[in-house]
Backbone as XML, in Angstrom:
<?xml version="1.0"?>
<chain id="A" units="angstrom">
  <residue number="1" name="GLN">
    <atom name="N" x="123.018" y="-0.829" z="65.075"/>
    <atom name="CA" x="122.081" y="-0.554" z="63.981"/>
    <atom name="C" x="121.061" y="-1.681" z="63.886"/>
  </residue>
  <residue number="2" name="VAL">
    <atom name="N" x="119.821" y="-1.312" z="63.720"/>
    <atom name="CA" x="118.735" y="-2.285" z="63.636"/>
    <atom name="C" x="118.366" y="-2.507" z="62.179"/>
  </residue>
  <residue number="3" name="GLN">
    <atom name="N" x="118.229" y="-3.745" z="61.806"/>
    <atom name="CA" x="117.738" y="-4.084" z="60.467"/>
    <atom name="C" x="116.469" y="-4.904" z="60.606"/>
  </residue>
  <residue number="4" name="LEU">
    <atom name="N" x="115.515" y="-4.620" z="59.739"/>
    <atom name="CA" x="114.226" y="-5.295" z="59.759"/>
    <atom name="C" x="113.998" y="-5.968" z="58.419"/>
  </residue>
  <residue number="5" name="VAL">
    <atom name="N" x="113.589" y="-7.227" z="58.462"/>
    <atom name="CA" x="113.347" y="-7.979" z="57.237"/>
    <atom name="C" x="111.959" y="-8.602" z="57.306"/>
  </residue>
  <residue number="6" name="GLU">
    <atom name="N" x="111.108" y="-8.182" z="56.374"/>
    <atom name="CA" x="109.748" y="-8.712" z="56.314"/>
    <atom name="C" x="109.688" y="-9.955" z="55.428"/>
  </residue>
  <residue number="7" name="SER">
    <atom name="N" x="108.735" y="-10.812" z="55.722"/>
    <atom name="CA" x="108.482" y="-11.977" z="54.889"/>
    <atom name="C" x="107.027" y="-12.398" z="55.070"/>
  </residue>
  <residue number="8" name="GLY">
    <atom name="N" x="106.586" y="-13.295" z="54.200"/>
    <atom name="CA" x="105.241" y="-13.836" z="54.338"/>
    <atom name="C" x="104.215" y="-13.277" z="53.375"/>
  </residue>
  <residue number="9" name="GLY">
    <atom name="N" x="104.612" y="-12.280" z="52.594"/>
    <atom name="CA" x="103.673" y="-11.735" z="51.627"/>
    <atom name="C" x="103.416" y="-12.710" z="50.483"/>
  </residue>
  <residue number="10" name="GLY">
    <atom name="N" x="102.444" y="-12.356" z="49.647"/>
    <atom name="CA" x="102.130" y="-13.214" z="48.509"/>
    <atom name="C" x="100.784" y="-12.872" z="47.917"/>
  </residue>
  <residue number="11" name="LEU">
    <atom name="N" x="100.306" y="-13.780" z="47.093"/>
    <atom name="CA" x="99.018" y="-13.625" z="46.419"/>
    <atom name="C" x="97.993" y="-14.522" z="47.098"/>
  </residue>
  <residue number="12" name="VAL">
    <atom name="N" x="96.852" y="-13.953" z="47.443"/>
    <atom name="CA" x="95.799" y="-14.706" z="48.116"/>
    <atom name="C" x="94.447" y="-14.230" z="47.607"/>
  </residue>
  <residue number="13" name="GLN">
    <atom name="N" x="93.472" y="-15.114" z="47.626"/>
    <atom name="CA" x="92.120" y="-14.732" z="47.211"/>
    <atom name="C" x="91.414" y="-13.987" z="48.338"/>
  </residue>
  <residue number="14" name="ALA">
    <atom name="N" x="90.472" y="-13.174" z="47.950"/>
    <atom name="CA" x="89.663" y="-12.452" z="48.931"/>
    <atom name="C" x="89.034" y="-13.439" z="49.909"/>
  </residue>
  <residue number="15" name="GLY">
    <atom name="N" x="89.071" y="-13.070" z="51.181"/>
    <atom name="CA" x="88.568" y="-13.950" z="52.228"/>
    <atom name="C" x="89.628" y="-14.823" z="52.845"/>
  </residue>
  <residue number="16" name="GLY">
    <atom name="N" x="90.794" y="-14.875" z="52.216"/>
    <atom name="CA" x="91.877" y="-15.708" z="52.702"/>
    <atom name="C" x="92.692" y="-15.033" z="53.794"/>
  </residue>
  <residue number="17" name="SER">
    <atom name="N" x="93.774" y="-15.723" z="54.181"/>
    <atom name="CA" x="94.611" y="-15.247" z="55.270"/>
    <atom name="C" x="96.086" y="-15.299" z="54.888"/>
  </residue>
  <residue number="18" name="LEU">
    <atom name="N" x="96.851" y="-14.440" z="55.510"/>
    <atom name="CA" x="98.307" y="-14.448" z="55.411"/>
    <atom name="C" x="98.872" y="-14.047" z="56.772"/>
  </residue>
  <residue number="19" name="ARG">
    <atom name="N" x="100.075" y="-14.521" z="57.042"/>
    <atom name="CA" x="100.776" y="-14.057" z="58.231"/>
    <atom name="C" x="102.120" y="-13.477" z="57.817"/>
  </residue>
  <residue number="20" name="LEU">
    <atom name="N" x="102.298" y="-12.210" z="58.106"/>
    <atom name="CA" x="103.563" y="-11.541" z="57.830"/>
    <atom name="C" x="104.465" y="-11.642" z="59.047"/>
  </residue>
  <residue number="21" name="SER">
    <atom name="N" x="105.760" y="-11.742" z="58.778"/>
    <atom name="CA" x="106.756" y="-11.767" z="59.849"/>
    <atom name="C" x="107.755" y="-10.651" z="59.619"/>
  </residue>
  <residue number="22" name="CYS">
    <atom name="N" x="108.283" y="-10.136" z="60.702"/>
    <atom name="CA" x="109.316" y="-9.113" z="60.644"/>
    <atom name="C" x="110.417" y="-9.527" z="61.605"/>
  </residue>
  <residue number="23" name="LEU">
    <atom name="N" x="111.544" y="-9.930" z="61.044"/>
    <atom name="CA" x="112.682" y="-10.355" z="61.843"/>
    <atom name="C" x="113.615" y="-9.175" z="62.047"/>
  </residue>
  <residue number="24" name="ALA">
    <atom name="N" x="113.916" y="-8.898" z="63.301"/>
    <atom name="CA" x="114.763" y="-7.762" z="63.632"/>
    <atom name="C" x="116.136" y="-8.221" z="64.092"/>
  </residue>
  <residue number="25" name="SER">
    <atom name="N" x="117.147" y="-7.524" z="63.619"/>
    <atom name="CA" x="118.490" y="-7.751" z="64.124"/>
    <atom name="C" x="118.787" y="-6.658" z="65.127"/>
  </residue>
  <residue number="26" name="GLY">
    <atom name="N" x="119.588" y="-6.938" z="66.108"/>
    <atom name="CA" x="119.861" y="-5.932" z="67.117"/>
    <atom name="C" x="118.895" y="-6.023" z="68.275"/>
  </residue>
  <residue number="27" name="ARG">
    <atom name="N" x="119.103" y="-5.146" z="69.266"/>
    <atom name="CA" x="118.328" y="-5.195" z="70.497"/>
    <atom name="C" x="117.031" y="-4.418" z="70.347"/>
  </residue>
  <residue number="28" name="THR">
    <atom name="N" x="115.981" y="-5.099" z="69.939"/>
    <atom name="CA" x="114.693" y="-4.449" z="69.707"/>
    <atom name="C" x="113.622" y="-4.892" z="70.698"/>
  </residue>
  <residue number="29" name="PHE">
    <atom name="N" x="113.990" y="-5.636" z="71.734"/>
    <atom name="CA" x="112.965" y="-6.203" z="72.605"/>
    <atom name="C" x="112.186" y="-5.123" z="73.341"/>
  </residue>
  <residue number="30" name="SER">
    <atom name="N" x="112.746" y="-3.917" z="73.505"/>
    <atom name="CA" x="112.021" y="-2.851" z="74.192"/>
    <atom name="C" x="111.404" y="-1.849" z="73.225"/>
  </residue>
  <residue number="31" name="TYR">
    <atom name="N" x="111.604" y="-2.053" z="71.948"/>
    <atom name="CA" x="111.099" y="-1.106" z="70.950"/>
    <atom name="C" x="109.626" y="-1.369" z="70.656"/>
  </residue>
  <residue number="32" name="SER">
    <atom name="N" x="108.884" y="-0.317" z="70.457"/>
    <atom name="CA" x="107.553" y="-0.473" z="69.892"/>
    <atom name="C" x="107.713" y="-0.795" z="68.414"/>
  </residue>
  <residue number="33" name="MET">
    <atom name="N" x="106.816" y="-1.639" z="67.908"/>
    <atom name="CA" x="106.913" y="-2.073" z="66.528"/>
    <atom name="C" x="105.604" y="-1.796" z="65.814"/>
  </residue>
  <residue number="34" name="GLY">
    <atom name="N" x="105.715" y="-1.498" z="64.528"/>
    <atom name="CA" x="104.500" y="-1.202" z="63.778"/>
    <atom name="C" x="104.518" y="-1.800" z="62.389"/>
  </residue>
  <residue number="35" name="TRP">
    <atom name="N" x="103.336" y="-1.920" z="61.837"/>
    <atom name="CA" x="103.166" y="-2.301" z="60.436"/>
    <atom name="C" x="102.459" y="-1.170" z="59.702"/>
  </residue>
  <residue number="36" name="PHE">
    <atom name="N" x="102.974" y="-0.852" z="58.535"/>
    <atom name="CA" x="102.383" y="0.154" z="57.661"/>
    <atom name="C" x="102.221" y="-0.462" z="56.282"/>
  </residue>
  <residue number="37" name="ARG">
    <atom name="N" x="101.443" y="0.186" z="55.443"/>
    <atom name="CA" x="101.300" y="-0.317" z="54.076"/>
    <atom name="C" x="101.166" y="0.839" z="53.107"/>
  </residue>
  <residue number="38" name="GLN">
    <atom name="N" x="101.521" y="0.559" z="51.870"/>
    <atom name="CA" x="101.407" y="1.568" z="50.821"/>
    <atom name="C" x="100.911" y="0.912" z="49.551"/>
  </residue>
  <residue number="39" name="ALA">
    <atom name="N" x="99.752" y="1.357" z="49.108"/>
    <atom name="CA" x="99.166" y="0.873" z="47.864"/>
    <atom name="C" x="99.615" y="1.775" z="46.716"/>
  </residue>
  <residue number="40" name="PRO">
    <atom name="N" x="99.585" y="1.272" z="45.492"/>
    <atom name="CA" x="100.012" y="2.091" z="44.342"/>
    <atom name="C" x="99.244" y="3.406" z="44.265"/>
  </residue>
  <residue number="41" name="GLY">
    <atom name="N" x="99.976" y="4.497" z="44.146"/>
    <atom name="CA" x="99.352" y="5.793" z="44.012"/>
    <atom name="C" x="98.818" y="6.390" z="45.297"/>
  </residue>
  <residue number="42" name="LYS">
    <atom name="N" x="99.072" y="5.713" z="46.413"/>
    <atom name="CA" x="98.570" y="6.203" z="47.698"/>
    <atom name="C" x="99.715" y="6.430" z="48.670"/>
  </residue>
  <residue number="43" name="GLU">
    <atom name="N" x="99.429" y="7.196" z="49.708"/>
    <atom name="CA" x="100.429" y="7.430" z="50.735"/>
    <atom name="C" x="100.532" y="6.226" z="51.673"/>
  </residue>
  <residue number="44" name="ARG">
    <atom name="N" x="101.682" y="6.143" z="52.335"/>
    <atom name="CA" x="101.862" y="5.088" z="53.314"/>
    <atom name="C" x="100.898" y="5.304" z="54.466"/>
  </residue>
  <residue number="45" name="GLU">
    <atom name="N" x="100.259" y="4.228" z="54.924"/>
    <atom name="CA" x="99.285" y="4.357" z="55.994"/>
    <atom name="C" x="99.563" y="3.364" z="57.110"/>
  </residue>
  <residue number="46" name="PHE">
    <atom name="N" x="99.164" y="3.759" z="58.309"/>
    <atom name="CA" x="99.317" y="2.928" z="59.488"/>
    <atom name="C" x="98.372" y="1.741" z="59.423"/>
  </residue>
  <residue number="47" name="VAL">
    <atom name="N" x="98.882" y="0.578" z="59.854"/>
    <atom name="CA" x="98.055" y="-0.620" z="59.932"/>
    <atom name="C" x="97.870" y="-1.054" z="61.386"/>
  </residue>
  <residue number="48" name="ALA">
    <atom name="N" x="98.984" y="-1.290" z="62.075"/>
    <atom name="CA" x="98.903" y="-1.778" z="63.455"/>
    <atom name="C" x="100.225" y="-1.516" z="64.158"/>
  </residue>
  <residue number="49" name="SER">
    <atom name="N" x="100.168" y="-1.434" z="65.488"/>
    <atom name="CA" x="101.392" y="-1.310" z="66.271"/>
    <atom name="C" x="101.241" y="-2.078" z="67.572"/>
  </residue>
  <residue number="50" name="ILE">
    <atom name="N" x="102.397" y="-2.426" z="68.137"/>
    <atom name="CA" x="102.426" y="-3.092" z="69.425"/>
    <atom name="C" x="103.502" y="-2.420" z="70.260"/>
  </residue>
  <residue number="51" name="SER">
    <atom name="N" x="103.196" y="-2.143" z="71.512"/>
    <atom name="CA" x="104.129" y="-1.436" z="72.361"/>
    <atom name="C" x="105.333" y="-2.318" z="72.700"/>
  </residue>
  <residue number="52" name="GLY">
    <atom name="N" x="106.384" y="-1.668" z="73.176"/>
    <atom name="CA" x="107.569" y="-2.398" z="73.589"/>
    <atom name="C" x="107.272" y="-3.406" z="74.684"/>
  </residue>
  <residue number="53" name="SER">
    <atom name="N" x="106.339" y="-3.052" z="75.551"/>
    <atom name="CA" x="105.948" y="-3.952" z="76.629"/>
    <atom name="C" x="105.102" y="-5.111" z="76.124"/>
  </residue>
  <residue number="54" name="GLY">
    <atom name="N" x="104.544" y="-4.949" z="74.918"/>
    <atom name="CA" x="103.633" y="-5.957" z="74.373"/>
    <atom name="C" x="102.225" y="-5.846" z="74.910"/>
  </residue>
  <residue number="55" name="GLY">
    <atom name="N" x="102.010" y="-4.909" z="75.813"/>
    <atom name="CA" x="100.720" y="-4.832" z="76.475"/>
    <atom name="C" x="99.697" y="-3.954" z="75.796"/>
  </residue>
  <residue number="56" name="ASN">
    <atom name="N" x="100.120" y="-3.198" z="74.794"/>
    <atom name="CA" x="99.166" y="-2.319" z="74.122"/>
    <atom name="C" x="99.295" y="-2.451" z="72.610"/>
  </residue>
  <residue number="57" name="THR">
    <atom name="N" x="98.164" y="-2.605" z="71.960"/>
    <atom name="CA" x="98.131" y="-2.679" z="70.506"/>
    <atom name="C" x="97.192" y="-1.614" z="69.963"/>
  </residue>
  <residue number="58" name="LEU">
    <atom name="N" x="97.527" y="-1.143" z="68.782"/>
    <atom name="CA" x="96.708" y="-0.153" z="68.078"/>
    <atom name="C" x="96.440" y="-0.671" z="66.674"/>
  </residue>
  <residue number="59" name="TYR">
    <atom name="N" x="95.241" y="-0.370" z="66.166"/>
    <atom name="CA" x="94.880" y="-0.802" z="64.817"/>
    <atom name="C" x="94.179" y="0.340" z="64.085"/>
  </residue>
  <residue number="60" name="SER">
    <atom name="N" x="94.368" y="0.371" z="62.784"/>
    <atom name="CA" x="93.576" y="1.291" z="61.978"/>
    <atom name="C" x="92.147" y="0.753" z="61.901"/>
  </residue>
  <residue number="61" name="ASP">
    <atom name="N" x="91.214" y="1.628" z="61.677"/>
    <atom name="CA" x="89.809" y="1.213" z="61.599"/>
    <atom name="C" x="89.581" y="0.230" z="60.456"/>
  </residue>
  <residue number="62" name="SER">
    <atom name="N" x="90.366" y="0.358" z="59.400"/>
    <atom name="CA" x="90.145" y="-0.477" z="58.223"/>
    <atom name="C" x="90.538" y="-1.933" z="58.439"/>
  </residue>
  <residue number="63" name="VAL">
    <atom name="N" x="91.354" y="-2.214" z="59.454"/>
    <atom name="CA" x="91.794" y="-3.586" z="59.680"/>
    <atom name="C" x="91.337" y="-4.138" z="61.031"/>
  </residue>
  <residue number="64" name="LYS">
    <atom name="N" x="90.776" y="-3.297" z="61.858"/>
    <atom name="CA" x="90.370" y="-3.728" z="63.201"/>
    <atom name="C" x="89.388" y="-4.886" z="63.111"/>
  </residue>
  <residue number="65" name="GLY">
    <atom name="N" x="89.662" y="-5.924" z="63.888"/>
    <atom name="CA" x="88.805" y="-7.097" z="63.873"/>
    <atom name="C" x="89.221" y="-8.143" z="62.858"/>
  </residue>
  <residue number="66" name="ARG">
    <atom name="N" x="90.107" y="-7.786" z="61.948"/>
    <atom name="CA" x="90.576" y="-8.738" z="60.928"/>
    <atom name="C" x="92.065" y="-9.051" z="61.076"/>
  </residue>
  <residue number="67" name="PHE">
    <atom name="N" x="92.845" y="-8.065" z="61.494"/>
    <atom name="CA" x="94.291" y="-8.232" z="61.627"/>
    <atom name="C" x="94.674" y="-8.294" z="63.109"/>
  </residue>
  <residue number="68" name="THR">
    <atom name="N" x="95.735" y="-9.033" z="63.395"/>
    <atom name="CA" x="96.256" y="-9.116" z="64.755"/>
    <atom name="C" x="97.773" y="-8.990" z="64.729"/>
  </residue>
  <residue number="69" name="ILE">
    <atom name="N" x="98.280" y="-8.059" z="65.512"/>
    <atom name="CA" x="99.725" y="-7.894" z="65.630"/>
    <atom name="C" x="100.185" y="-8.564" z="66.921"/>
  </residue>
  <residue number="70" name="SER">
    <atom name="N" x="101.355" y="-9.196" z="66.860"/>
    <atom name="CA" x="101.913" y="-9.843" z="68.044"/>
    <atom name="C" x="103.429" y="-9.817" z="67.934"/>
  </residue>
  <residue number="71" name="ARG">
    <atom name="N" x="104.088" y="-10.152" z="69.032"/>
    <atom name="CA" x="105.546" y="-10.160" z="69.010"/>
    <atom name="C" x="106.064" y="-11.320" z="69.846"/>
  </residue>
  <residue number="72" name="ASP">
    <atom name="N" x="107.213" y="-11.830" z="69.431"/>
    <atom name="CA" x="107.925" y="-12.874" z="70.170"/>
    <atom name="C" x="109.335" y="-12.352" z="70.373"/>
  </residue>
  <residue number="73" name="ASN">
    <atom name="N" x="109.585" y="-11.792" z="71.543"/>
    <atom name="CA" x="110.885" y="-11.170" z="71.791"/>
    <atom name="C" x="112.021" y="-12.193" z="71.790"/>
  </residue>
  <residue number="74" name="ALA">
    <atom name="N" x="111.725" y="-13.407" z="72.152"/>
    <atom name="CA" x="112.757" y="-14.445" z="72.154"/>
    <atom name="C" x="113.260" y="-14.718" z="70.737"/>
  </residue>
  <residue number="75" name="LYS">
    <atom name="N" x="112.398" y="-14.482" z="69.762"/>
    <atom name="CA" x="112.757" y="-14.697" z="68.359"/>
    <atom name="C" x="113.010" y="-13.392" z="67.620"/>
  </residue>
  <residue number="76" name="ASN">
    <atom name="N" x="112.946" y="-12.275" z="68.337"/>
    <atom name="CA" x="113.137" y="-10.957" z="67.705"/>
    <atom name="C" x="112.220" y="-10.781" z="66.498"/>
  </residue>
  <residue number="77" name="THR">
    <atom name="N" x="110.994" y="-11.221" z="66.636"/>
    <atom name="CA" x="110.078" y="-11.239" z="65.509"/>
    <atom name="C" x="108.727" y="-10.635" z="65.887"/>
  </residue>
  <residue number="78" name="VAL">
    <atom name="N" x="108.197" y="-9.863" z="64.960"/>
    <atom name="CA" x="106.856" y="-9.309" z="65.082"/>
    <atom name="C" x="106.017" y="-9.911" z="63.954"/>
  </residue>
  <residue number="79" name="TYR">
    <atom name="N" x="104.769" y="-10.208" z="64.267"/>
    <atom name="CA" x="103.890" y="-10.847" z="63.292"/>
    <atom name="C" x="102.675" y="-9.964" z="63.015"/>
  </residue>
  <residue number="80" name="LEU">
    <atom name="N" x="102.124" y="-10.148" z="61.829"/>
    <atom name="CA" x="100.845" y="-9.541" z="61.501"/>
    <atom name="C" x="99.990" y="-10.635" z="60.878"/>
  </residue>
  <residue number="81" name="GLN">
    <atom name="N" x="99.038" y="-11.130" z="61.649"/>
    <atom name="CA" x="98.095" y="-12.119" z="61.149"/>
    <atom name="C" x="96.957" y="-11.391" z="60.460"/>
  </residue>
  <residue number="82" name="MET">
    <atom name="N" x="96.756" y="-11.690" z="59.187"/>
    <atom name="CA" x="95.745" y="-10.993" z="58.398"/>
    <atom name="C" x="94.687" y="-11.999" z="57.953"/>
  </residue>
  <residue number="83" name="ASN">
    <atom name="N" x="93.479" y="-11.807" z="58.422"/>
    <atom name="CA" x="92.354" y="-12.677" z="58.065"/>
    <atom name="C" x="91.308" y="-11.891" z="57.291"/>
  </residue>
  <residue number="84" name="SER">
    <atom name="N" x="90.423" y="-12.621" z="56.644"/>
    <atom name="CA" x="89.328" y="-11.999" z="55.875"/>
    <atom name="C" x="89.862" y="-10.909" z="54.955"/>
  </residue>
  <residue number="85" name="LEU">
    <atom name="N" x="90.890" y="-11.235" z="54.224"/>
    <atom name="CA" x="91.543" y="-10.241" z="53.376"/>
    <atom name="C" x="90.616" y="-9.760" z="52.269"/>
  </residue>
  <residue number="86" name="LYS">
    <atom name="N" x="90.783" y="-8.490" z="51.928"/>
    <atom name="CA" x="89.975" y="-7.842" z="50.896"/>
    <atom name="C" x="90.901" y="-7.305" z="49.805"/>
  </residue>
  <residue number="87" name="PRO">
    <atom name="N" x="90.401" y="-7.129" z="48.602"/>
    <atom name="CA" x="91.252" y="-6.563" z="47.539"/>
    <atom name="C" x="91.868" y="-5.226" z="47.933"/>
  </residue>
  <residue number="88" name="GLU">
    <atom name="N" x="91.174" y="-4.443" z="48.725"/>
    <atom name="CA" x="91.720" y="-3.136" z="49.139"/>
    <atom name="C" x="92.857" y="-3.253" z="50.151"/>
  </residue>
  <residue number="89" name="ASP">
    <atom name="N" x="93.156" y="-4.474" z="50.597"/>
    <atom name="CA" x="94.322" y="-4.687" z="51.454"/>
    <atom name="C" x="95.600" y="-4.847" z="50.631"/>
  </residue>
  <residue number="90" name="THR">
    <atom name="N" x="95.462" y="-4.901" z="49.321"/>
    <atom name="CA" x="96.616" y="-5.035" z="48.440"/>
    <atom name="C" x="97.556" y="-3.850" z="48.609"/>
  </residue>
  <residue number="91" name="ALA">
    <atom name="N" x="98.811" y="-4.135" z="48.912"/>
    <atom name="CA" x="99.792" y="-3.078" z="49.167"/>
    <atom name="C" x="101.146" y="-3.726" z="49.465"/>
  </residue>
  <residue number="92" name="ILE">
    <atom name="N" x="102.150" y="-2.877" z="49.546"/>
    <atom name="CA" x="103.427" y="-3.297" z="50.115"/>
    <atom name="C" x="103.342" y="-3.030" z="51.617"/>
  </residue>
  <residue number="93" name="TYR">
    <atom name="N" x="103.660" y="-4.033" z="52.395"/>
    <atom name="CA" x="103.584" y="-3.923" z="53.853"/>
    <atom name="C" x="104.991" y="-3.760" z="54.421"/>
  </residue>
  <residue number="94" name="TYR">
    <atom name="N" x="105.122" y="-2.744" z="55.276"/>
    <atom name="CA" x="106.402" y="-2.413" z="55.875"/>
    <atom name="C" x="106.359" y="-2.597" z="57.385"/>
  </residue>
  <residue number="95" name="CYS">
    <atom name="N" x="107.445" y="-3.102" z="57.901"/>
    <atom name="CA" x="107.636" y="-3.208" z="59.339"/>
    <atom name="C" x="108.500" y="-2.025" z="59.786"/>
  </residue>
  <residue number="96" name="ALA">
    <atom name="N" x="108.243" y="-1.520" z="60.997"/>
    <atom name="CA" x="109.015" y="-0.394" z="61.511"/>
    <atom name="C" x="109.240" y="-0.536" z="63.008"/>
  </residue>
  <residue number="97" name="ALA">
    <atom name="N" x="110.312" y="0.094" z="63.497"/>
    <atom name="CA" x="110.665" y="0.026" z="64.917"/>
    <atom name="C" x="110.867" y="1.416" z="65.486"/>
  </residue>
  <residue number="98" name="ASP">
    <atom name="N" x="110.312" y="1.633" z="66.655"/>
    <atom name="CA" x="110.398" y="2.910" z="67.370"/>
    <atom name="C" x="111.209" y="2.700" z="68.638"/>
  </residue>
  <residue number="99" name="ARG">
    <atom name="N" x="112.352" y="3.319" z="68.758"/>
    <atom name="CA" x="113.256" y="3.079" z="69.881"/>
    <atom name="C" x="113.006" y="3.980" z="71.077"/>
  </residue>
  <residue number="100" name="ASP">
    <atom name="N" x="112.075" y="4.925" z="70.956"/>
    <atom name="CA" x="111.857" y="5.892" z="72.037"/>
    <atom name="C" x="111.165" y="5.229" z="73.228"/>
  </residue>
  <residue number="101" name="ARG">
    <atom name="N" x="111.852" y="5.218" z="74.375"/>
    <atom name="CA" x="111.317" y="4.559" z="75.565"/>
    <atom name="C" x="110.109" y="5.282" z="76.151"/>
  </residue>
  <residue number="102" name="LEU">
    <atom name="N" x="109.875" y="6.513" z="75.731"/>
    <atom name="CA" x="108.682" y="7.222" z="76.205"/>
    <atom name="C" x="107.415" y="6.513" z="75.722"/>
  </residue>
  <residue number="103" name="ARG">
    <atom name="N" x="107.535" y="5.790" z="74.617"/>
    <atom name="CA" x="106.367" y="5.107" z="74.070"/>
    <atom name="C" x="106.432" y="3.602" z="74.314"/>
  </residue>
  <residue number="104" name="TYR">
    <atom name="N" x="107.250" y="3.189" z="75.275"/>
    <atom name="CA" x="107.414" y="1.767" z="75.580"/>
    <atom name="C" x="106.094" y="1.106" z="75.945"/>
  </residue>
  <residue number="105" name="LEU">
    <atom name="N" x="105.246" y="1.838" z="76.655"/>
    <atom name="CA" x="103.977" y="1.258" z="77.102"/>
    <atom name="C" x="102.838" y="1.504" z="76.126"/>
  </residue>
  <residue number="106" name="SER">
    <atom name="N" x="102.978" y="2.477" z="75.240"/>
    <atom name="CA" x="101.839" y="2.861" z="74.414"/>
    <atom name="C" x="101.956" y="2.421" z="72.967"/>
  </residue>
  <residue number="107" name="GLY">
    <atom name="N" x="103.145" y="2.527" z="72.385"/>
    <atom name="CA" x="103.268" y="2.356" z="70.952"/>
    <atom name="C" x="102.773" y="3.611" z="70.258"/>
  </residue>
  <residue number="108" name="THR">
    <atom name="N" x="102.805" y="3.619" z="68.935"/>
    <atom name="CA" x="102.383" y="4.794" z="68.195"/>
    <atom name="C" x="101.938" y="4.433" z="66.789"/>
  </residue>
  <residue number="109" name="SER">
    <atom name="N" x="101.028" y="5.228" z="66.262"/>
    <atom name="CA" x="100.577" y="5.067" z="64.883"/>
    <atom name="C" x="101.216" y="6.104" z="63.958"/>
  </residue>
  <residue number="110" name="ASN">
    <atom name="N" x="102.050" y="6.974" z="64.519"/>
    <atom name="CA" x="102.657" y="8.050" z="63.745"/>
    <atom name="C" x="103.921" y="7.559" z="63.045"/>
  </residue>
  <residue number="111" name="PRO">
    <atom name="N" x="103.937" y="7.499" z="61.725"/>
    <atom name="CA" x="105.117" y="6.979" z="61.034"/>
    <atom name="C" x="106.368" y="7.813" z="61.284"/>
  </residue>
  <residue number="112" name="ASN">
    <atom name="N" x="106.199" y="9.086" z="61.606"/>
    <atom name="CA" x="107.350" y="9.961" z="61.834"/>
    <atom name="C" x="108.082" y="9.632" z="63.131"/>
  </residue>
  <residue number="113" name="GLN">
    <atom name="N" x="107.456" y="8.806" z="63.981"/>
    <atom name="CA" x="108.076" y="8.454" z="65.252"/>
    <atom name="C" x="108.811" y="7.112" z="65.190"/>
  </residue>
  <residue number="114" name="TYR">
    <atom name="N" x="108.875" y="6.536" z="64.015"/>
    <atom name="CA" x="109.602" y="5.287" z="63.842"/>
    <atom name="C" x="110.996" y="5.578" z="63.281"/>
  </residue>
  <residue number="115" name="ASP">
    <atom name="N" x="111.962" y="4.833" z="63.816"/>
    <atom name="CA" x="113.358" y="5.097" z="63.484"/>
    <atom name="C" x="113.922" y="4.152" z="62.435"/>
  </residue>
  <residue number="116" name="TYR">
    <atom name="N" x="113.374" y="2.955" z="62.351"/>
    <atom name="CA" x="113.914" y="1.957" z="61.437"/>
    <atom name="C" x="112.771" y="1.354" z="60.616"/>
  </residue>
  <residue number="117" name="TRP">
    <atom name="N" x="113.091" y="1.053" z="59.367"/>
    <atom name="CA" x="112.102" y="0.508" z="58.439"/>
    <atom name="C" x="112.688" y="-0.668" z="57.663"/>
  </residue>
  <residue number="118" name="GLY">
    <atom name="N" x="111.819" y="-1.627" z="57.370"/>
    <atom name="CA" x="112.206" y="-2.713" z="56.495"/>
    <atom name="C" x="111.986" y="-2.346" z="55.042"/>
  </residue>
  <residue number="119" name="GLN">
    <atom name="N" x="112.304" y="-3.286" z="54.157"/>
    <atom name="CA" x="112.184" y="-3.047" z="52.723"/>
    <atom name="C" x="110.784" y="-3.321" z="52.191"/>
  </residue>
  <residue number="120" name="GLY">
    <atom name="N" x="109.989" y="-4.014" z="52.964"/>
    <atom name="CA" x="108.612" y="-4.263" z="52.562"/>
    <atom name="C" x="108.405" y="-5.625" z="51.934"/>
  </residue>
  <residue number="121" name="THR">
    <atom name="N" x="107.167" y="-6.097" z="52.011"/>
    <atom name="CA" x="106.760" y="-7.337" z="51.378"/>
    <atom name="C" x="105.407" y="-7.119" z="50.703"/>
  </residue>
  <residue number="122" name="GLN">
    <atom name="N" x="105.282" y="-7.629" z="49.493"/>
    <atom name="CA" x="104.072" y="-7.386" z="48.700"/>
    <atom name="C" x="102.949" y="-8.330" z="49.108"/>
  </residue>
  <residue number="123" name="VAL">
    <atom name="N" x="101.776" y="-7.764" z="49.323"/>
    <atom name="CA" x="100.562" y="-8.540" z="49.562"/>
    <atom name="C" x="99.567" y="-8.183" z="48.471"/>
  </residue>
  <residue number="124" name="THR">
    <atom name="N" x="99.095" y="-9.192" z="47.762"/>
    <atom name="CA" x="98.118" y="-8.979" z="46.692"/>
    <atom name="C" x="96.902" y="-9.854" z="46.964"/>
  </residue>
  <residue number="125" name="VAL">
    <atom name="N" x="95.740" y="-9.211" z="47.023"/>
    <atom name="CA" x="94.491" y="-9.921" z="47.289"/>
    <atom name="C" x="93.628" y="-9.837" z="46.038"/>
  </residue>
  <residue number="126" name="SER">
    <atom name="N" x="93.331" y="-10.978" z="45.457"/>
    <atom name="CA" x="92.527" y="-11.010" z="44.240"/>
    <atom name="C" x="91.052" y="-11.174" z="44.585"/>
  </residue>
  <residue number="127" name="SER">
    <atom name="N" x="90.202" y="-10.605" z="43.734"/>
    <atom name="CA" x="88.754" y="-10.666" z="43.992"/>
    <atom name="C" x="88.139" y="-11.892" z="43.371"/>
  </residue>
</chain>
């Protein structure tokens, strides 16, 4: 069983930066990993993903150029570096893992294709 624990959230002013971490227990080095977020009153939305191989990343248009996803398999950790934060980035951020080897090279932005989810970490960006 895989468990995911997010950390690194907090309160930051607009224009600032945060780095989220997702520590995975279990054998996740071949899993594609993703970050999603959910703002109050809104549906959960895709933010970024990284393939199991680490060679392919995907980003939503709203964060492209500002956020960077990366992984350190030796530490079983996935990161989301968030720069130039905006108030509309305020949300609970969730880490997720996709165990399907068919997507080892590609990753996915589809939340329905992820098998494991963390509890989330709150990010609040003040204006």
